[in-house]
The first five atom37 places (N, CA, C, CB, O) and aatype in JSON, in Angstrom:
{
  "aatype": [12, 1, 2, 9, 19, 9, 0, 19, 4, 0, 0, 13, 10, 19, 15, 0, 14, 18, 11, 15, 0, 0, 5, 3, 15, 11, 10, 2, 10, 12, 0, 16, 3, 13, 10, 15, 0, 4, 15, 1, 0, 3, 14, 6, 1, 9, 7, 13, 4, 8, 7, 18, 19, 5, 0, 19, 18, 3, 7, 10, 1, 1, 14, 7, 6, 3, 9, 4, 0, 14, 14, 7, 16, 16, 11, 0, 3, 10, 19, 7, 0, 19, 19, 1, 5, 10, 2, 0, 9, 14, 6, 10, 1, 15, 10, 14, 0, 18, 15, 19, 19, 18, 0, 9, 10, 10, 11, 0, 13, 14, 4, 1],
  "atom_mask": [
    [1, 1, 1, 1, 1],
    [1, 1, 1, 1, 1],
    [1, 1, 1, 1, 1],
    [1, 1, 1, 1, 1],
    [1, 1, 1, 1, 1],
    [1, 1, 1, 1, 1],
    [1, 1, 1, 1, 1],
    [1, 1, 1, 1, 1],
    [1, 1, 1, 1, 1],
    [1, 1, 1, 1, 1],
    [1, 1, 1, 1, 1],
    [1, 1, 1, 1, 1],
    [1, 1, 1, 1, 1],
    [1, 1, 1, 1, 1],
    [1, 1, 1, 1, 1],
    [1, 1, 1, 1, 1],
    [1, 1, 1, 1, 1],
    [1, 1, 1, 1, 1],
    [1, 1, 1, 1, 1],
    [1, 1, 1, 1, 1],
    [1, 1, 1, 1, 1],
    [1, 1, 1, 1, 1],
    [1, 1, 1, 1, 1],
    [1, 1, 1, 1, 1],
    [1, 1, 1, 1, 1],
    [1, 1, 1, 1, 1],
    [1, 1, 1, 1, 1],
    [1, 1, 1, 1, 1],
    [1, 1, 1, 1, 1],
    [1, 1, 1, 1, 1],
    [1, 1, 1, 1, 1],
    [1, 1, 1, 1, 1],
    [1, 1, 1, 1, 1],
    [1, 1, 1, 1, 1],
    [1, 1, 1, 1, 1],
    [1, 1, 1, 1, 1],
    [1, 1, 1, 1, 1],
    [1, 1, 1, 1, 1],
    [1, 1, 1, 1, 1],
    [1, 1, 1, 1, 1],
    [1, 1, 1, 1, 1],
    [1, 1, 1, 1, 1],
    [1, 1, 1, 1, 1],
    [1, 1, 1, 1, 1],
    [1, 1, 1, 1, 1],
    [1, 1, 1, 1, 1],
    [1, 1, 1, 0, 1],
    [1, 1, 1, 1, 1],
    [1, 1, 1, 1, 1],
    [1, 1, 1, 1, 1],
    [1, 1, 1, 0, 1],
    [1, 1, 1, 1, 1],
    [1, 1, 1, 1, 1],
    [1, 1, 1, 1, 1],
    [1, 1, 1, 1, 1],
    [1, 1, 1, 1, 1],
    [1, 1, 1, 1, 1],
    [1, 1, 1, 1, 1],
    [1, 1, 1, 0, 1],
    [1, 1, 1, 1, 1],
    [1, 1, 1, 1, 1],
    [1, 1, 1, 1, 1],
    [1, 1, 1, 1, 1],
    [1, 1, 1, 0, 1],
    [1, 1, 1, 1, 1],
    [1, 1, 1, 1, 1],
    [1, 1, 1, 1, 1],
    [1, 1, 1, 1, 1],
    [1, 1, 1, 1, 1],
    [1, 1, 1, 1, 1],
    [1, 1, 1, 1, 1],
    [1, 1, 1, 0, 1],
    [1, 1, 1, 1, 1],
    [1, 1, 1, 1, 1],
    [1, 1, 1, 1, 1],
    [1, 1, 1, 1, 1],
    [1, 1, 1, 1, 1],
    [1, 1, 1, 1, 1],
    [1, 1, 1, 1, 1],
    [1, 1, 1, 0, 1],
    [1, 1, 1, 1, 1],
    [1, 1, 1, 1, 1],
    [1, 1, 1, 1, 1],
    [1, 1, 1, 1, 1],
    [1, 1, 1, 1, 1],
    [1, 1, 1, 1, 1],
    [1, 1, 1, 1, 1],
    [1, 1, 1, 1, 1],
    [1, 1, 1, 1, 1],
    [1, 1, 1, 1, 1],
    [1, 1, 1, 1, 1],
    [1, 1, 1, 1, 1],
    [1, 1, 1, 1, 1],
    [1, 1, 1, 1, 1],
    [1, 1, 1, 1, 1],
    [1, 1, 1, 1, 1],
    [1, 1, 1, 1, 1],
    [1, 1, 1, 1, 1],
    [1, 1, 1, 1, 1],
    [1, 1, 1, 1, 1],
    [1, 1, 1, 1, 1],
    [1, 1, 1, 1, 1],
    [1, 1, 1, 1, 1],
    [1, 1, 1, 1, 1],
    [1, 1, 1, 1, 1],
    [1, 1, 1, 1, 1],
    [1, 1, 1, 1, 1],
    [1, 1, 1, 1, 1],
    [1, 1, 1, 1, 1],
    [1, 1, 1, 1, 1],
    [1, 1, 1, 1, 1],
    [1, 1, 1, 1, 1]
  ],
  "atom_positions": [
    [[-1.82, -5.26, 15.74], [-1.6, -5.17, 14.3], [-1.61, -3.71, 13.86], [-2.68, -5.97, 13.54], [-0.78, -3.3, 13.04]],
    [[-2.53, -2.93, 14.41], [-2.67, -1.53, 14.04], [-1.36, -0.78, 14.28], [-3.81, -0.88, 14.83], [-0.88, -0.07, 13.4]],
    [[-0.78, -0.93, 15.47], [0.46, -0.23, 15.8], [1.62, -0.72, 14.95], [0.79, -0.42, 17.27], [2.51, 0.07, 14.61]],
    [[1.63, -1.98, 14.62], [2.7, -2.53, 13.79], [2.66, -1.92, 12.4], [2.6, -4.07, 13.71], [3.7, -1.52, 11.87]],
    [[1.48, -1.84, 11.8], [1.35, -1.27, 10.46], [1.75, 0.2, 10.47], [-0.1, -1.43, 9.94], [2.44, 0.66, 9.56]],
    [[1.32, 0.94, 11.49], [1.68, 2.35, 11.59], [3.19, 2.49, 11.74], [0.95, 3.03, 12.78], [3.8, 3.35, 11.1]],
    [[3.8, 1.66, 12.56], [5.25, 1.72, 12.77], [6.01, 1.39, 11.48], [5.66, 0.76, 13.88], [7.01, 2.04, 11.18]],
    [[5.56, 0.4, 10.74], [6.22, 0.03, 9.49], [6.1, 1.17, 8.48], [5.62, -1.28, 8.91], [7.06, 1.49, 7.79]],
    [[4.92, 1.78, 8.41], [4.75, 2.92, 7.49], [5.69, 4.06, 7.87], [3.28, 3.42, 7.52], [6.34, 4.64, 7.0]],
    [[5.76, 4.36, 9.15], [6.63, 5.44, 9.6], [8.09, 5.13, 9.28], [6.45, 5.67, 11.1], [8.82, 6.01, 8.81]],
    [[8.52, 3.92, 9.53], [9.9, 3.53, 9.23], [10.19, 3.62, 7.75], [10.19, 2.12, 9.74], [11.26, 4.08, 7.35]],
    [[9.25, 3.18, 6.93], [9.43, 3.23, 5.49], [9.54, 4.67, 5.01], [8.29, 2.52, 4.77], [10.38, 4.98, 4.16]],
    [[8.71, 5.54, 5.55], [8.74, 6.95, 5.15], [10.04, 7.62, 5.53], [7.57, 7.69, 5.77], [10.58, 8.43, 4.77]],
    [[10.56, 7.31, 6.7], [11.81, 7.9, 7.15], [12.97, 7.49, 6.25], [12.1, 7.5, 8.6], [13.87, 8.28, 6.0]],
    [[12.94, 6.26, 5.77], [14.04, 5.77, 4.93], [13.86, 6.07, 3.45], [14.2, 4.29, 5.12], [14.79, 5.86, 2.67]],
    [[12.69, 6.54, 3.04], [12.44, 6.81, 1.63], [13.18, 8.06, 1.17], [10.93, 6.96, 1.37], [13.13, 9.08, 1.86]],
    [[13.85, 8.01, 0.02], [14.57, 9.18, -0.48], [13.6, 10.2, -1.09], [15.62, 8.76, -1.52], [12.68, 9.84, -1.82]],
    [[13.82, 11.45, -0.78], [12.98, 12.52, -1.33], [13.87, 13.6, -1.92], [12.05, 13.12, -0.24], [14.92, 13.93, -1.36]],
    [[13.46, 14.14, -3.07], [14.18, 15.25, -3.69], [13.9, 16.51, -2.89], [13.77, 15.44, -5.19], [14.81, 17.17, -2.39]],
    [[12.63, 16.83, -2.77], [12.2, 17.93, -1.91], [10.78, 17.64, -1.5], [12.33, 19.32, -2.62], [9.97, 17.18, -2.3]],
    [[10.48, 17.92, -0.27], [9.16, 17.61, 0.27], [8.07, 18.36, -0.49], [9.08, 17.95, 1.76], [7.01, 17.79, -0.76]],
    [[8.31, 19.6, -0.84], [7.29, 20.38, -1.54], [7.01, 19.81, -2.92], [7.73, 21.85, -1.65], [5.85, 19.69, -3.32]],
    [[8.04, 19.46, -3.64], [7.87, 18.92, -4.98], [7.17, 17.56, -4.94], [9.23, 18.79, -5.69], [6.23, 17.33, -5.69]],
    [[7.62, 16.68, -4.07], [7.06, 15.34, -4.0], [5.63, 15.32, -3.51], [7.9, 14.49, -3.11], [4.84, 14.5, -3.97]],
    [[5.28, 16.2, -2.59], [3.92, 16.17, -2.04], [2.87, 16.41, -3.12], [3.78, 17.2, -0.94], [1.74, 15.93, -2.99]],
    [[3.21, 17.13, -4.15], [2.27, 17.39, -5.24], [2.13, 16.17, -6.15], [2.72, 18.59, -6.05], [1.1, 16.01, -6.81]],
    [[3.13, 15.32, -6.18], [3.14, 14.18, -7.07], [2.69, 12.89, -6.4], [4.5, 14.0, -7.64], [2.26, 11.96, -7.08]],
    [[2.78, 12.83, -5.09], [2.43, 11.6, -4.37], [0.92, 11.38, -4.34], [2.97, 11.65, -2.96], [0.15, 12.3, -4.09]],
    [[0.53, 10.15, -4.59], [-0.85, 9.74, -4.37], [-0.96, 9.44, -2.89], [-1.25, 8.49, -5.26], [-0.2, 8.63, -2.35]],
    [[-1.9, 10.07, -2.23], [-2.09, 9.84, -0.8], [-3.01, 8.65, -0.58], [-2.66, 11.11, -0.11], [-3.85, 8.34, -1.43]],
    [[-2.85, 8.0, 0.55], [-3.63, 6.8, 0.85], [-5.13, 7.09, 0.88], [-3.19, 6.21, 2.18], [-5.92, 6.22, 0.52]],
    [[-5.53, 8.28, 1.29], [-6.95, 8.61, 1.3], [-7.53, 8.63, -0.11], [-7.18, 9.96, 1.98], [-8.66, 8.2, -0.33]],
    [[-6.75, 9.13, -1.07], [-7.2, 9.15, -2.46], [-7.21, 7.74, -3.05], [-6.3, 10.06, -3.31], [-8.1, 7.39, -3.84]],
    [[-6.23, 6.94, -2.66], [-6.2, 5.55, -3.1], [-7.43, 4.82, -2.58], [-4.91, 4.85, -2.61], [-8.1, 4.12, -3.34]],
    [[-7.75, 4.98, -1.31], [-8.92, 4.32, -0.72], [-10.2, 4.78, -1.41], [-9.0, 4.61, 0.78], [-11.08, 3.97, -1.69]],
    [[-10.3, 6.07, -1.68], [-11.49, 6.59, -2.36], [-11.66, 5.95, -3.73], [-11.39, 8.12, -2.5], [-12.76, 5.55, -4.11]],
    [[-10.57, 5.85, -4.47], [-10.62, 5.24, -5.8], [-10.96, 3.77, -5.73], [-9.29, 5.43, -6.53], [-11.7, 3.25, -6.56]],
    [[-10.41, 3.09, -4.73], [-10.58, 1.64, -4.63], [-11.89, 1.23, -3.96], [-9.44, 1.04, -3.87], [-12.19, 0.05, -3.84]],
    [[-12.65, 2.2, -3.53], [-13.94, 1.9, -2.89], [-15.11, 2.08, -3.84], [-14.12, 2.8, -1.67], [-16.27, 2.01, -3.43]],
    [[-14.82, 2.31, -5.1], [-15.88, 2.52, -6.09], [-16.04, 1.29, -6.98], [-15.58, 3.76, -6.96], [-15.06, 0.65, -7.36]],
    [[-17.26, 0.98, -7.3], [-17.56, -0.18, -8.17], [-17.53, 0.29, -9.63], [-18.95, -0.82, -7.82], [-18.53, 0.22, -10.33]],
    [[-16.38, 0.75, -10.06], [-16.18, 1.27, -11.41], [-15.01, 0.49, -12.02], [-15.9, 2.84, -11.4], [-13.93, 0.44, -11.43]],
    [[-15.21, -0.12, -13.18], [-14.14, -0.94, -13.78], [-12.82, -0.2, -13.94], [-14.59, -1.44, -15.13], [-11.76, -0.8, -13.78]],
    [[-12.86, 1.09, -14.27], [-11.62, 1.85, -14.41], [-10.91, 1.99, -13.07], [-11.9, 3.24, -14.99], [-9.69, 1.86, -12.99]],
    [[-11.68, 2.25, -12.03], [-11.09, 2.39, -10.68], [-10.54, 1.05, -10.19], [-12.15, 2.93, -9.68], [-9.47, 1.0, -9.59]],
    [[-11.27, -0.01, -10.45], [-10.82, -1.35, -10.05], [-9.51, -1.67, -10.76], [-11.9, -2.42, -10.37], [-8.58, -2.19, -10.14]],
    [[-9.44, -1.37, -12.05], [-8.2, -1.59, -12.8], [-7.06, -0.76, -12.26], [0.0, 0.0, 0.0], [-5.93, -1.24, -12.16]],
    [[-7.34, 0.5, -11.91], [-6.32, 1.36, -11.33], [-5.79, 0.77, -10.03], [-6.89, 2.77, -11.08], [-4.58, 0.69, -9.83]],
    [[-6.7, 0.35, -9.15], [-6.31, -0.2, -7.85], [-5.47, -1.46, -8.0], [-7.54, -0.5, -7.0], [-4.45, -1.63, -7.34]],
    [[-5.91, -2.34, -8.86], [-5.16, -3.58, -9.09], [-3.78, -3.26, -9.65], [-5.93, -4.52, -10.07], [-2.78, -3.84, -9.22]],
    [[-3.72, -2.35, -10.6], [-2.44, -1.98, -11.2], [-1.51, -1.3, -10.21], [0.0, 0.0, 0.0], [-0.31, -1.57, -10.21]],
    [[-2.05, -0.42, -9.37], [-1.24, 0.29, -8.39], [-0.64, -0.68, -7.38], [-2.07, 1.35, -7.67], [0.56, -0.65, -7.11]],
    [[-1.48, -1.56, -6.84], [-1.0, -2.53, -5.86], [0.0, -3.48, -6.51], [-2.18, -3.32, -5.25], [1.01, -3.82, -5.89]],
    [[-0.26, -3.9, -7.73], [0.68, -4.78, -8.42], [2.01, -4.09, -8.63], [0.1, -5.24, -9.77], [3.06, -4.72, -8.49]],
    [[1.99, -2.81, -8.97], [3.23, -2.06, -9.17], [4.02, -1.96, -7.87], [2.92, -0.65, -9.71], [5.24, -2.12, -7.87]],
    [[3.34, -1.7, -6.77], [4.03, -1.66, -5.47], [4.59, -3.04, -5.15], [3.07, -1.18, -4.35], [5.74, -3.17, -4.73]],
    [[3.77, -4.06, -5.34], [4.19, -5.44, -5.07], [5.42, -5.81, -5.89], [3.04, -6.43, -5.37], [6.38, -6.38, -5.37]],
    [[5.4, -5.47, -7.17], [6.52, -5.81, -8.06], [7.73, -4.9, -7.85], [6.06, -5.72, -9.5], [8.87, -5.35, -7.91]],
    [[7.47, -3.63, -7.6], [8.56, -2.65, -7.59], [9.28, -2.47, -6.28], [0.0, 0.0, 0.0], [10.46, -2.13, -6.28]],
    [[8.62, -2.67, -5.17], [9.24, -2.37, -3.88], [9.65, -3.59, -3.08], [8.32, -1.55, -3.07], [10.38, -3.47, -2.11]],
    [[9.18, -4.74, -3.48], [9.48, -5.93, -2.68], [10.71, -6.63, -3.21], [8.3, -6.9, -2.68], [11.14, -6.41, -4.35]],
    [[11.26, -7.46, -2.38], [12.34, -8.36, -2.78], [11.73, -9.75, -2.78], [13.6, -8.26, -1.81], [11.44, -10.29, -1.72]],
    [[11.54, -10.33, -3.95], [10.86, -11.63, -4.03], [11.43, -12.66, -3.05], [10.96, -12.18, -5.43], [12.64, -12.88, -2.99]],
    [[10.52, -13.27, -2.3], [10.9, -14.31, -1.37], [11.56, -13.81, -0.1], [0.0, 0.0, 0.0], [11.91, -14.61, 0.77]],
    [[11.72, -12.5, 0.04], [12.36, -11.95, 1.23], [11.41, -11.09, 2.04], [13.58, -11.15, 0.84], [11.35, -11.23, 3.26]],
    [[10.69, -10.21, 1.4], [9.84, -9.26, 2.11], [8.39, -9.72, 2.17], [9.93, -7.9, 1.47], [7.82, -9.91, 3.25]],
    [[7.8, -9.88, 1.01], [6.38, -10.21, 0.9], [6.26, -11.58, 0.24], [5.59, -9.13, 0.09], [6.8, -11.81, -0.84]],
    [[5.55, -12.47, 0.9], [5.39, -13.83, 0.37], [3.9, -14.17, 0.31], [6.17, -14.87, 1.25], [3.36, -14.79, 1.23]],
    [[3.27, -13.77, -0.76], [1.86, -14.11, -0.93], [1.76, -15.6, -1.24], [1.2, -13.25, -2.07], [2.49, -16.1, -2.1]],
    [[0.87, -16.3, -0.57], [0.75, -17.75, -0.8], [0.25, -18.05, -2.21], [-0.18, -18.38, 0.24], [-0.4, -17.21, -2.84]],
    [[0.54, -19.25, -2.69], [0.02, -19.64, -4.01], [-1.5, -19.45, -4.06], [0.4, -21.11, -4.33], [-2.21, -19.73, -3.09]],
    [[-1.97, -18.99, -5.19], [-3.4, -18.77, -5.36], [-3.88, -17.39, -4.97], [0.0, 0.0, 0.0], [-5.05, -17.05, -5.17]],
    [[-2.98, -16.57, -4.41], [-3.34, -15.2, -4.04], [-3.58, -14.4, -5.32], [-2.23, -14.53, -3.17], [-2.79, -14.48, -6.26]],
    [[-4.67, -13.66, -5.36], [-5.01, -12.85, -6.53], [-4.73, -11.37, -6.27], [-6.5, -13.05, -6.92], [-4.5, -10.96, -5.13]],
    [[-4.76, -10.59, -7.34], [-4.63, -9.14, -7.18], [-5.76, -8.61, -6.31], [-4.63, -8.43, -8.55], [-5.56, -7.71, -5.5]],
    [[-6.95, -9.18, -6.48], [-8.09, -8.75, -5.66], [-7.83, -9.03, -4.18], [-9.38, -9.47, -6.11], [-8.25, -8.25, -3.32]],
    [[-7.13, -10.13, -3.86], [-6.77, -10.42, -2.47], [-5.82, -9.36, -1.92], [-6.13, -11.83, -2.36], [-5.96, -8.91, -0.78]],
    [[-4.86, -8.97, -2.74], [-3.9, -7.95, -2.31], [-4.59, -6.61, -2.09], [-2.78, -7.79, -3.35], [-4.39, -5.96, -1.07]],
    [[-5.42, -6.21, -3.05], [-6.14, -4.94, -2.93], [-7.08, -4.99, -1.73], [-6.94, -4.64, -4.23], [-7.18, -4.03, -0.97]],
    [[-7.76, -6.11, -1.54], [-8.68, -6.26, -0.42], [-7.98, -6.09, 0.92], [0.0, 0.0, 0.0], [-8.51, -5.46, 1.82]],
    [[-6.78, -6.66, 1.05], [-6.02, -6.52, 2.3], [-5.69, -5.06, 2.57], [-4.72, -7.35, 2.23], [-5.78, -4.6, 3.71]],
    [[-5.31, -4.33, 1.53], [-4.96, -2.92, 1.69], [-6.2, -2.11, 2.05], [-4.32, -2.37, 0.4], [-6.16, -1.31, 2.98]],
    [[-7.28, -2.3, 1.33], [-8.51, -1.54, 1.59], [-9.04, -1.81, 3.0], [-9.58, -1.89, 0.54], [-9.47, -0.89, 3.69]],
    [[-9.01, -3.07, 3.42], [-9.48, -3.4, 4.78], [-8.69, -2.66, 5.84], [-9.39, -4.91, 5.02], [-9.27, -2.12, 6.79]],
    [[-7.38, -2.63, 5.7], [-6.55, -1.94, 6.69], [-6.74, -0.43, 6.65], [-5.08, -2.28, 6.47], [-6.74, 0.22, 7.69]],
    [[-6.89, 0.14, 5.45], [-7.13, 1.58, 5.36], [-8.47, 1.95, 5.97], [-7.08, 2.04, 3.9], [-8.61, 3.03, 6.55]],
    [[-9.45, 1.08, 5.86], [-10.73, 1.32, 6.51], [-10.62, 1.16, 8.02], [-11.8, 0.37, 5.96], [-11.29, 1.88, 8.78]],
    [[-9.79, 0.23, 8.47], [-9.67, -0.06, 9.9], [-8.76, 0.94, 10.63], [-9.13, -1.47, 10.09], [-8.94, 1.17, 11.83]],
    [[-7.8, 1.52, 9.93], [-6.82, 2.41, 10.57], [-6.81, 3.76, 9.84], [-5.39, 1.76, 10.56], [-5.97, 3.99, 8.96]],
    [[-7.72, 4.66, 10.2], [-7.82, 5.95, 9.51], [-6.54, 6.77, 9.52], [-8.92, 6.76, 10.12], [-6.33, 7.58, 8.62]],
    [[-5.68, 6.6, 10.51], [-4.44, 7.37, 10.59], [-3.52, 7.13, 9.39], [-3.69, 7.02, 11.86], [-2.7, 7.99, 9.06]],
    [[-3.66, 6.0, 8.75], [-2.81, 5.69, 7.6], [-3.19, 6.5, 6.36], [-2.91, 4.21, 7.29], [-2.38, 6.64, 5.44]],
    [[-4.38, 7.02, 6.34], [-4.88, 7.68, 5.13], [-4.16, 8.98, 4.8], [-6.34, 7.97, 5.27], [-4.23, 9.44, 3.66]],
    [[-3.47, 9.57, 5.75], [-2.77, 10.83, 5.49], [-1.36, 10.61, 4.97], [-2.73, 11.66, 6.75], [-0.63, 11.57, 4.73]],
    [[-0.97, 9.36, 4.8], [0.38, 9.02, 4.33], [0.38, 8.73, 2.83], [0.93, 7.82, 5.1], [-0.67, 8.46, 2.25]],
    [[1.56, 8.79, 2.2], [1.65, 8.43, 0.78], [1.2, 6.99, 0.55], [3.09, 8.63, 0.26], [1.55, 6.09, 1.31]],
    [[0.43, 6.78, -0.5], [-0.17, 5.47, -0.77], [0.86, 4.38, -0.95], [-1.03, 5.55, -2.01], [0.67, 3.27, -0.45]],
    [[1.97, 4.65, -1.66], [2.94, 3.58, -1.92], [3.5, 3.01, -0.62], [4.07, 4.09, -2.8], [3.68, 1.8, -0.51]],
    [[3.79, 3.86, 0.36], [4.36, 3.36, 1.61], [3.34, 2.58, 2.41], [4.9, 4.51, 2.44], [3.67, 1.59, 3.06]],
    [[2.09, 3.04, 2.38], [1.03, 2.35, 3.11], [0.74, 1.0, 2.46], [-0.25, 3.21, 3.16], [0.61, -0.02, 3.15]],
    [[0.63, 0.98, 1.14], [0.37, -0.28, 0.43], [1.49, -1.27, 0.73], [0.24, -0.03, -1.11], [1.22, -2.44, 1.03]],
    [[2.72, -0.83, 0.64], [3.85, -1.71, 0.92], [3.81, -2.24, 2.35], [5.17, -0.99, 0.67], [3.97, -3.44, 2.57]],
    [[3.61, -1.36, 3.31], [3.59, -1.77, 4.72], [2.47, -2.75, 5.01], [3.45, -0.56, 5.62], [2.67, -3.72, 5.75]],
    [[1.32, -2.53, 4.43], [0.2, -3.44, 4.65], [0.47, -4.78, 4.02], [-1.1, -2.85, 4.1], [0.21, -5.81, 4.65]],
    [[0.98, -4.81, 2.8], [1.31, -6.08, 2.16], [2.4, -6.82, 2.94], [1.78, -5.85, 0.71], [2.36, -8.04, 3.07]],
    [[3.35, -6.08, 3.45], [4.44, -6.66, 4.24], [3.89, -7.38, 5.48], [5.44, -5.57, 4.67], [4.34, -8.47, 5.83]],
    [[2.91, -6.76, 6.13], [2.33, -7.35, 7.34], [1.29, -8.41, 7.03], [1.7, -6.28, 8.2], [1.15, -9.38, 7.77]],
    [[0.57, -8.25, 5.93], [-0.49, -9.22, 5.59], [0.07, -10.51, 4.99], [-1.47, -8.59, 4.6], [-0.52, -11.58, 5.15]],
    [[1.22, -10.4, 4.31], [1.79, -11.57, 3.62], [3.27, -11.69, 3.98], [1.61, -11.46, 2.08], [4.13, -11.58, 3.1]],
    [[3.58, -11.91, 5.25], [4.99, -12.0, 5.65], [5.63, -13.31, 5.18], [5.12, -11.88, 7.16], [4.96, -14.33, 5.03]],
    [[6.91, -13.25, 4.96], [7.66, -14.47, 4.66], [7.94, -15.17, 5.99], [9.0, -14.16, 3.87], [8.36, -14.52, 6.95]],
    [[7.73, -16.44, 6.03], [7.93, -17.17, 7.29], [9.08, -18.12, 7.15], [6.67, -17.93, 7.69], [9.41, -18.84, 8.1]]
  ]
}
């Protein structure tokens, strides 16, 4: 699973359009910062994490094609899946958060 998630992240990053690496690197939220924010028991941070994951889920997926969360799945379930993988695979933390969140959701909730 670890190698699959890393490979999906790498593939997503290679295909992602960038204006310029220098400009984007200042604007990108990195996965390490996302994990730090989502590991705090603070209502504002929890809201941020839920909103960020929901935005990735809504904005980058193709409904019914890429990510298929089963009925009853909550935002907390989605965030939990991402946080667990970021804790389990430290190499992912140096990548942009959106690509890591997408790759983890893709692997955690595949369409069958």
